[in-house]
PDB file of N, CA, C and O in Angstrom:
ATOM      1  N   UNK A   1      34.487   9.383  38.707  1.00  0.00           N
ATOM      2  CA  UNK A   1      33.466   9.559  39.712  1.00  0.00           C
ATOM      3  C   UNK A   1      34.003  10.537  40.766  1.00  0.00           C
ATOM      4  O   UNK A   1      35.156  10.446  41.185  1.00  0.00           O
ATOM      5  N   UNK A   2      33.148  11.465  41.180  1.00  0.00           N
ATOM      6  CA  UNK A   2      33.553  12.455  42.181  1.00  0.00           C
ATOM      7  C   UNK A   2      32.646  12.357  43.402  1.00  0.00           C
ATOM      8  O   UNK A   2      31.434  12.172  43.287  1.00  0.00           O
ATOM      9  N   UNK A   3      33.255  12.485  44.560  1.00  0.00           N
ATOM     10  CA  UNK A   3      32.499  12.411  45.805  1.00  0.00           C
ATOM     11  C   UNK A   3      31.446  13.509  45.860  1.00  0.00           C
ATOM     12  O   UNK A   3      30.339  13.277  46.346  1.00  0.00           O
ATOM     13  N   UNK A   4      31.769  14.691  45.374  1.00  0.00           N
ATOM     14  CA  UNK A   4      30.824  15.805  45.361  1.00  0.00           C
ATOM     15  C   UNK A   4      29.525  15.411  44.650  1.00  0.00           C
ATOM     16  O   UNK A   4      28.434  15.731  45.122  1.00  0.00           O
ATOM     17  N   UNK A   5      29.646  14.726  43.532  1.00  0.00           N
ATOM     18  CA  UNK A   5      28.467  14.317  42.762  1.00  0.00           C
ATOM     19  C   UNK A   5      27.621  13.296  43.528  1.00  0.00           C
ATOM     20  O   UNK A   5      26.392  13.322  43.462  1.00  0.00           O
ATOM     21  N   UNK A   6      28.290  12.403  44.251  1.00  0.00           N
ATOM     22  CA  UNK A   6      27.571  11.401  45.035  1.00  0.00           C
ATOM     23  C   UNK A   6      26.809  12.084  46.175  1.00  0.00           C
ATOM     24  O   UNK A   6      25.648  11.763  46.429  1.00  0.00           O
ATOM     25  N   UNK A   7      27.460  13.020  46.856  1.00  0.00           N
ATOM     26  CA  UNK A   7      26.808  13.761  47.942  1.00  0.00           C
ATOM     27  C   UNK A   7      25.603  14.527  47.407  1.00  0.00           C
ATOM     28  O   UNK A   7      24.525  14.496  48.000  1.00  0.00           O
ATOM     29  N   UNK A   8      25.791  15.204  46.296  1.00  0.00           N
ATOM     30  CA  UNK A   8      24.710  15.994  45.699  1.00  0.00           C
ATOM     31  C   UNK A   8      23.526  15.106  45.300  1.00  0.00           C
ATOM     32  O   UNK A   8      22.368  15.460  45.522  1.00  0.00           O
ATOM     33  N   UNK A   9      23.833  13.965  44.717  1.00  0.00           N
ATOM     34  CA  UNK A   9      22.787  13.042  44.285  1.00  0.00           C
ATOM     35  C   UNK A   9      21.951  12.589  45.480  1.00  0.00           C
ATOM     36  O   UNK A   9      20.721  12.598  45.416  1.00  0.00           O
ATOM     37  N   UNK A  10      22.612  12.194  46.568  1.00  0.00           N
ATOM     38  CA  UNK A  10      21.876  11.725  47.747  1.00  0.00           C
ATOM     39  C   UNK A  10      21.154  12.888  48.424  1.00  0.00           C
ATOM     40  O   UNK A  10      20.043  12.715  48.925  1.00  0.00           O
ATOM     41  N   UNK A  11      21.767  14.059  48.446  1.00  0.00           N
ATOM     42  CA  UNK A  11      21.119  15.238  49.021  1.00  0.00           C
ATOM     43  C   UNK A  11      19.816  15.556  48.302  1.00  0.00           C
ATOM     44  O   UNK A  11      18.859  16.028  48.914  1.00  0.00           O
ATOM     45  N   UNK A  12      19.787  15.293  46.995  1.00  0.00           N
ATOM     46  CA  UNK A  12      18.598  15.547  46.196  1.00  0.00           C
ATOM     47  C   UNK A  12      17.578  14.410  46.279  1.00  0.00           C
ATOM     48  O   UNK A  12      16.553  14.444  45.597  1.00  0.00           O
ATOM     49  N   UNK A  13      17.856  13.405  47.110  1.00  0.00           N
ATOM     50  CA  UNK A  13      16.901  12.319  47.322  1.00  0.00           C
ATOM     51  C   UNK A  13      16.962  11.207  46.297  1.00  0.00           C
ATOM     52  O   UNK A  13      16.073  10.357  46.254  1.00  0.00           O
ATOM     53  N   UNK A  14      17.996  11.199  45.472  1.00  0.00           N
ATOM     54  CA  UNK A  14      18.131  10.146  44.464  1.00  0.00           C
ATOM     55  C   UNK A  14      18.778   8.908  45.073  1.00  0.00           C
ATOM     56  O   UNK A  14      19.391   8.976  46.139  1.00  0.00           O
ATOM     57  N   UNK A  15      18.637   7.794  44.396  1.00  0.00           N
ATOM     58  CA  UNK A  15      19.239   6.543  44.852  1.00  0.00           C
ATOM     59  C   UNK A  15      20.663   6.431  44.307  1.00  0.00           C
ATOM     60  O   UNK A  15      20.940   6.820  43.173  1.00  0.00           O
ATOM     61  N   UNK A  16      21.558   5.893  45.134  1.00  0.00           N
ATOM     62  CA  UNK A  16      22.945   5.685  44.724  1.00  0.00           C
ATOM     63  C   UNK A  16      23.089   4.299  44.100  1.00  0.00           C
ATOM     64  O   UNK A  16      22.427   3.347  44.514  1.00  0.00           O
ATOM     65  N   UNK A  17      23.951   4.200  43.113  1.00  0.00           N
ATOM     66  CA  UNK A  17      24.225   2.902  42.487  1.00  0.00           C
ATOM     67  C   UNK A  17      25.199   2.112  43.363  1.00  0.00           C
ATOM     68  O   UNK A  17      25.849   2.670  44.247  1.00  0.00           O
ATOM     69  N   UNK A  18      25.286   0.833  43.110  1.00  0.00           N
ATOM     70  CA  UNK A  18      26.238  -0.011  43.832  1.00  0.00           C
ATOM     71  C   UNK A  18      27.659   0.470  43.614  1.00  0.00           C
ATOM     72  O   UNK A  18      28.478   0.434  44.532  1.00  0.00           O
ATOM     73  N   UNK A  19      27.958   0.922  42.398  1.00  0.00           N
ATOM     74  CA  UNK A  19      29.296   1.413  42.072  1.00  0.00           C
ATOM     75  C   UNK A  19      29.636   2.667  42.877  1.00  0.00           C
ATOM     76  O   UNK A  19      30.764   2.818  43.346  1.00  0.00           O
ATOM     77  N   UNK A  20      28.668   3.558  43.035  1.00  0.00           N
ATOM     78  CA  UNK A  20      28.899   4.777  43.818  1.00  0.00           C
ATOM     79  C   UNK A  20      29.138   4.446  45.290  1.00  0.00           C
ATOM     80  O   UNK A  20      29.999   5.038  45.940  1.00  0.00           O
ATOM     81  N   UNK A  21      28.376   3.508  45.795  1.00  0.00           N
ATOM     82  CA  UNK A  21      28.545   3.098  47.194  1.00  0.00           C
ATOM     83  C   UNK A  21      29.898   2.442  47.396  1.00  0.00           C
ATOM     84  O   UNK A  21      30.585   2.743  48.373  1.00  0.00           O
ATOM     85  N   UNK A  22      30.293   1.563  46.508  1.00  0.00           N
ATOM     86  CA  UNK A  22      31.608   0.925  46.591  1.00  0.00           C
ATOM     87  C   UNK A  22      32.724   1.965  46.486  1.00  0.00           C
ATOM     88  O   UNK A  22      33.744   1.854  47.166  1.00  0.00           O
ATOM     89  N   UNK A  23      32.535   2.969  45.640  1.00  0.00           N
ATOM     90  CA  UNK A  23      33.523   4.028  45.472  1.00  0.00           C
ATOM     91  C   UNK A  23      33.750   4.784  46.773  1.00  0.00           C
ATOM     92  O   UNK A  23      34.894   4.990  47.175  1.00  0.00           O
ATOM     93  N   UNK A  24      32.660   5.204  47.445  1.00  0.00           N
ATOM     94  CA  UNK A  24      32.882   5.996  48.647  1.00  0.00           C
ATOM     95  C   UNK A  24      33.370   5.154  49.820  1.00  0.00           C
ATOM     96  O   UNK A  24      34.117   5.654  50.662  1.00  0.00           O
ATOM     97  N   UNK A  25      32.972   3.903  49.894  1.00  0.00           N
ATOM     98  CA  UNK A  25      33.486   3.048  50.973  1.00  0.00           C
ATOM     99  C   UNK A  25      34.976   2.769  50.766  1.00  0.00           C
ATOM    100  O   UNK A  25      35.769   2.928  51.694  1.00  0.00           O
ATOM    101  N   UNK A  26      35.355   2.358  49.572  1.00  0.00           N
ATOM    102  CA  UNK A  26      36.777   2.052  49.333  1.00  0.00           C
ATOM    103  C   UNK A  26      37.636   3.313  49.421  1.00  0.00           C
ATOM    104  O   UNK A  26      38.767   3.257  49.902  1.00  0.00           O
ATOM    105  N   UNK A  27      37.111   4.440  48.965  1.00  0.00           N
ATOM    106  CA  UNK A  27      37.856   5.696  49.052  1.00  0.00           C
ATOM    107  C   UNK A  27      38.050   6.158  50.483  1.00  0.00           C
ATOM    108  O   UNK A  27      39.109   6.680  50.832  1.00  0.00           O
ATOM    109  N   UNK A  28      37.038   5.971  51.309  1.00  0.00           N
ATOM    110  CA  UNK A  28      37.152   6.379  52.709  1.00  0.00           C
ATOM    111  C   UNK A  28      38.127   5.469  53.453  1.00  0.00           C
ATOM    112  O   UNK A  28      38.978   5.946  54.204  1.00  0.00           O
ATOM    113  N   UNK A  29      38.001   4.162  53.245  1.00  0.00           N
ATOM    114  CA  UNK A  29      38.871   3.209  53.929  1.00  0.00           C
ATOM    115  C   UNK A  29      40.333   3.415  53.540  1.00  0.00           C
ATOM    116  O   UNK A  29      41.224   3.254  54.374  1.00  0.00           O
ATOM    117  N   UNK A  30      40.585   3.770  52.284  1.00  0.00           N
ATOM    118  CA  UNK A  30      41.961   3.971  51.832  1.00  0.00           C
ATOM    119  C   UNK A  30      42.511   5.349  52.209  1.00  0.00           C
ATOM    120  O   UNK A  30      43.699   5.614  52.029  1.00  0.00           O
ATOM    121  N   UNK A  31      41.649   6.224  52.732  1.00  0.00           N
ATOM    122  CA  UNK A  31      42.097   7.555  53.129  1.00  0.00           C
ATOM    123  C   UNK A  31      42.035   8.600  52.034  1.00  0.00           C
ATOM    124  O   UNK A  31      42.462   9.736  52.239  1.00  0.00           O
ATOM    125  N   UNK A  32      41.511   8.235  50.872  1.00  0.00           N
ATOM    126  CA  UNK A  32      41.427   9.172  49.751  1.00  0.00           C
ATOM    127  C   UNK A  32      40.271  10.159  49.896  1.00  0.00           C
ATOM    128  O   UNK A  32      40.318  11.254  49.336  1.00  0.00           O
ATOM    129  N   UNK A  33      39.249   9.783  50.634  1.00  0.00           N
ATOM    130  CA  UNK A  33      38.084  10.644  50.840  1.00  0.00           C
ATOM    131  C   UNK A  33      38.126  11.128  52.287  1.00  0.00           C
ATOM    132  O   UNK A  33      38.154  10.318  53.213  1.00  0.00           O
ATOM    133  N   UNK A  34      38.131  12.453  52.485  1.00  0.00           N
ATOM    134  CA  UNK A  34      38.246  13.004  53.843  1.00  0.00           C
ATOM    135  C   UNK A  34      36.966  12.846  54.663  1.00  0.00           C
ATOM    136  O   UNK A  34      35.876  12.644  54.128  1.00  0.00           O
ATOM    137  N   UNK A  35      37.139  12.945  55.969  1.00  0.00           N
ATOM    138  CA  UNK A  35      36.029  12.798  56.910  1.00  0.00           C
ATOM    139  C   UNK A  35      34.879  13.754  56.624  1.00  0.00           C
ATOM    140  O   UNK A  35      33.715  13.367  56.724  1.00  0.00           O
ATOM    141  N   UNK A  36      35.192  15.004  56.266  1.00  0.00           N
ATOM    142  CA  UNK A  36      34.123  15.984  56.079  1.00  0.00           C
ATOM    143  C   UNK A  36      33.212  15.619  54.906  1.00  0.00           C
ATOM    144  O   UNK A  36      32.023  15.937  54.937  1.00  0.00           O
ATOM    145  N   UNK A  37      33.740  14.963  53.878  1.00  0.00           N
ATOM    146  CA  UNK A  37      32.894  14.551  52.761  1.00  0.00           C
ATOM    147  C   UNK A  37      32.008  13.368  53.149  1.00  0.00           C
ATOM    148  O   UNK A  37      30.840  13.312  52.766  1.00  0.00           O
ATOM    149  N   UNK A  38      32.559  12.436  53.901  1.00  0.00           N
ATOM    150  CA  UNK A  38      31.754  11.309  54.370  1.00  0.00           C
ATOM    151  C   UNK A  38      30.675  11.816  55.328  1.00  0.00           C
ATOM    152  O   UNK A  38      29.545  11.327  55.304  1.00  0.00           O
ATOM    153  N   UNK A  39      31.014  12.782  56.159  1.00  0.00           N
ATOM    154  CA  UNK A  39      30.030  13.363  57.076  1.00  0.00           C
ATOM    155  C   UNK A  39      28.875  13.993  56.320  1.00  0.00           C
ATOM    156  O   UNK A  39      27.716  13.837  56.706  1.00  0.00           O
ATOM    157  N   UNK A  40      29.186  14.704  55.242  1.00  0.00           N
ATOM    158  CA  UNK A  40      28.136  15.323  54.426  1.00  0.00           C
ATOM    159  C   UNK A  40      27.253  14.261  53.787  1.00  0.00           C
ATOM    160  O   UNK A  40      26.033  14.415  53.736  1.00  0.00           O
ATOM    161  N   UNK A  41      27.861  13.187  53.302  1.00  0.00           N
ATOM    162  CA  UNK A  41      27.079  12.105  52.709  1.00  0.00           C
ATOM    163  C   UNK A  41      26.203  11.424  53.756  1.00  0.00           C
ATOM    164  O   UNK A  41      25.038  11.126  53.492  1.00  0.00           O
ATOM    165  N   UNK A  42      26.753  11.179  54.933  1.00  0.00           N
ATOM    166  CA  UNK A  42      25.971  10.536  55.987  1.00  0.00           C
ATOM    167  C   UNK A  42      24.804  11.410  56.436  1.00  0.00           C
ATOM    168  O   UNK A  42      23.739  10.896  56.776  1.00  0.00           O
ATOM    169  N   UNK A  43      24.997  12.724  56.439  1.00  0.00           N
ATOM    170  CA  UNK A  43      23.900  13.637  56.770  1.00  0.00           C
ATOM    171  C   UNK A  43      22.790  13.515  55.723  1.00  0.00           C
ATOM    172  O   UNK A  43      21.610  13.463  56.070  1.00  0.00           O
ATOM    173  N   UNK A  44      23.171  13.469  54.440  1.00  0.00           N
ATOM    174  CA  UNK A  44      22.188  13.325  53.365  1.00  0.00           C
ATOM    175  C   UNK A  44      21.460  11.982  53.472  1.00  0.00           C
ATOM    176  O   UNK A  44      20.257  11.900  53.225  1.00  0.00           O
ATOM    177  N   UNK A  45      22.191  10.942  53.837  1.00  0.00           N
ATOM    178  CA  UNK A  45      21.583   9.621  54.006  1.00  0.00           C
ATOM    179  C   UNK A  45      20.627   9.634  55.204  1.00  0.00           C
ATOM    180  O   UNK A  45      19.535   9.070  55.144  1.00  0.00           O
ATOM    181  N   UNK A  46      21.046  10.275  56.274  1.00  0.00           N
ATOM    182  CA  UNK A  46      20.198  10.359  57.471  1.00  0.00           C
ATOM    183  C   UNK A  46      18.886  11.078  57.155  1.00  0.00           C
ATOM    184  O   UNK A  46      17.823  10.661  57.615  1.00  0.00           O
ATOM    185  N   UNK A  47      18.957  12.140  56.383  1.00  0.00           N
ATOM    186  CA  UNK A  47      17.769  12.929  56.046  1.00  0.00           C
ATOM    187  C   UNK A  47      16.877  12.198  55.042  1.00  0.00           C
ATOM    188  O   UNK A  47      15.657  12.177  55.198  1.00  0.00           O
ATOM    189  N   UNK A  48      17.480  11.598  54.014  1.00  0.00           N
ATOM    190  CA  UNK A  48      16.714  11.005  52.918  1.00  0.00           C
ATOM    191  C   UNK A  48      16.551   9.490  52.996  1.00  0.00           C
ATOM    192  O   UNK A  48      15.750   8.920  52.255  1.00  0.00           O
ATOM    193  N   UNK A  49      17.294   8.831  53.878  1.00  0.00           N
ATOM    194  CA  UNK A  49      17.197   7.383  54.000  1.00  0.00           C
ATOM    195  C   UNK A  49      17.876   6.645  52.857  1.00  0.00           C
ATOM    196  O   UNK A  49      18.431   7.249  51.939  1.00  0.00           O
ATOM    197  N   UNK A  50      17.815   5.328  52.938  1.00  0.00           N
ATOM    198  CA  UNK A  50      18.388   4.466  51.895  1.00  0.00           C
ATOM    199  C   UNK A  50      17.358   3.401  51.538  1.00  0.00           C
ATOM    200  O   UNK A  50      16.596   2.935  52.385  1.00  0.00           O
ATOM    201  N   UNK A  51      17.357   3.034  50.276  1.00  0.00           N
ATOM    202  CA  UNK A  51      16.483   1.947  49.832  1.00  0.00           C
ATOM    203  C   UNK A  51      17.075   0.612  50.302  1.00  0.00           C
ATOM    204  O   UNK A  51      18.214   0.556  50.765  1.00  0.00           O
ATOM    205  N   UNK A  52      16.300  -0.439  50.179  1.00  0.00           N
ATOM    206  CA  UNK A  52      16.806  -1.770  50.530  1.00  0.00           C
ATOM    207  C   UNK A  52      18.006  -2.137  49.663  1.00  0.00           C
ATOM    208  O   UNK A  52      18.969  -2.729  50.150  1.00  0.00           O
ATOM    209  N   UNK A  53      17.949  -1.786  48.379  1.00  0.00           N
ATOM    210  CA  UNK A  53      19.050  -2.087  47.466  1.00  0.00           C
ATOM    211  C   UNK A  53      20.318  -1.332  47.869  1.00  0.00           C
ATOM    212  O   UNK A  53      21.414  -1.890  47.830  1.00  0.00           O
ATOM    213  N   UNK A  54      20.168  -0.063  48.256  1.00  0.00           N
ATOM    214  CA  UNK A  54      21.321   0.724  48.700  1.00  0.00           C
ATOM    215  C   UNK A  54      21.901   0.147  49.992  1.00  0.00           C
ATOM    216  O   UNK A  54      23.119   0.070  50.154  1.00  0.00           O
ATOM    217  N   UNK A  55      21.032  -0.253  50.898  1.00  0.00           N
ATOM    218  CA  UNK A  55      21.486  -0.827  52.156  1.00  0.00           C
ATOM    219  C   UNK A  55      22.249  -2.122  51.920  1.00  0.00           C
ATOM    220  O   UNK A  55      23.276  -2.364  52.554  1.00  0.00           O
ATOM    221  N   UNK A  56      21.754  -2.950  51.016  1.00  0.00           N
ATOM    222  CA  UNK A  56      22.455  -4.184  50.665  1.00  0.00           C
ATOM    223  C   UNK A  56      23.820  -3.874  50.057  1.00  0.00           C
ATOM    224  O   UNK A  56      24.817  -4.494  50.429  1.00  0.00           O
ATOM    225  N   UNK A  57      23.876  -2.926  49.128  1.00  0.00           N
ATOM    226  CA  UNK A  57      25.146  -2.557  48.489  1.00  0.00           C
ATOM    227  C   UNK A  57      26.130  -2.018  49.521  1.00  0.00           C
ATOM    228  O   UNK A  57      27.320  -2.325  49.460  1.00  0.00           O
ATOM    229  N   UNK A  58      25.646  -1.217  50.468  1.00  0.00           N
ATOM    230  CA  UNK A  58      26.502  -0.680  51.521  1.00  0.00           C
ATOM    231  C   UNK A  58      27.046  -1.797  52.405  1.00  0.00           C
ATOM    232  O   UNK A  58      28.232  -1.811  52.736  1.00  0.00           O
ATOM    233  N   UNK A  59      26.191  -2.718  52.782  1.00  0.00           N
ATOM    234  CA  UNK A  59      26.611  -3.838  53.621  1.00  0.00           C
ATOM    235  C   UNK A  59      27.665  -4.687  52.918  1.00  0.00           C
ATOM    236  O   UNK A  59      28.662  -5.074  53.528  1.00  0.00           O
ATOM    237  N   UNK A  60      27.447  -4.976  51.641  1.00  0.00           N
ATOM    238  CA  UNK A  60      28.412  -5.781  50.888  1.00  0.00           C
ATOM    239  C   UNK A  60      29.732  -5.054  50.702  1.00  0.00           C
ATOM    240  O   UNK A  60      30.796  -5.668  50.786  1.00  0.00           O
ATOM    241  N   UNK A  61      29.675  -3.741  50.448  1.00  0.00           N
ATOM    242  CA  UNK A  61      30.904  -2.961  50.286  1.00  0.00           C
ATOM    243  C   UNK A  61      31.697  -2.909  51.585  1.00  0.00           C
ATOM    244  O   UNK A  61      32.925  -2.987  51.571  1.00  0.00           O
ATOM    245  N   UNK A  62      30.997  -2.776  52.703  1.00  0.00           N
ATOM    246  CA  UNK A  62      31.687  -2.742  53.993  1.00  0.00           C
ATOM    247  C   UNK A  62      32.292  -4.103  54.333  1.00  0.00           C
ATOM    248  O   UNK A  62      33.373  -4.170  54.918  1.00  0.00           O
ATOM    249  N   UNK A  63      31.610  -5.180  53.975  1.00  0.00           N
ATOM    250  CA  UNK A  63      32.121  -6.521  54.256  1.00  0.00           C
ATOM    251  C   UNK A  63      33.337  -6.838  53.386  1.00  0.00           C
ATOM    252  O   UNK A  63      34.213  -7.608  53.779  1.00  0.00           O
ATOM    253  N   UNK A  64      33.376  -6.236  52.206  1.00  0.00           N
ATOM    254  CA  UNK A  64      34.471  -6.477  51.266  1.00  0.00           C
ATOM    255  C   UNK A  64      35.731  -5.843  51.782  1.00  0.00           C
ATOM    256  O   UNK A  64      36.775  -5.931  51.135  1.00  0.00           O
TER     257      UNK A  64
END
């Protein structure tokens, strides 16, 4: 899984899977994913929003 692909998917308005969300949260927390990539993803999320399922997956990944 590549962060670039996750950013591109969300930028295109597609929904992220739970696995993709867990990947970027764990990668960011561990320092493997740089700030600029998370910023790009957050911009795509801000523009396109998140579904209820994505929001739940994000909340669970952050709590984990």
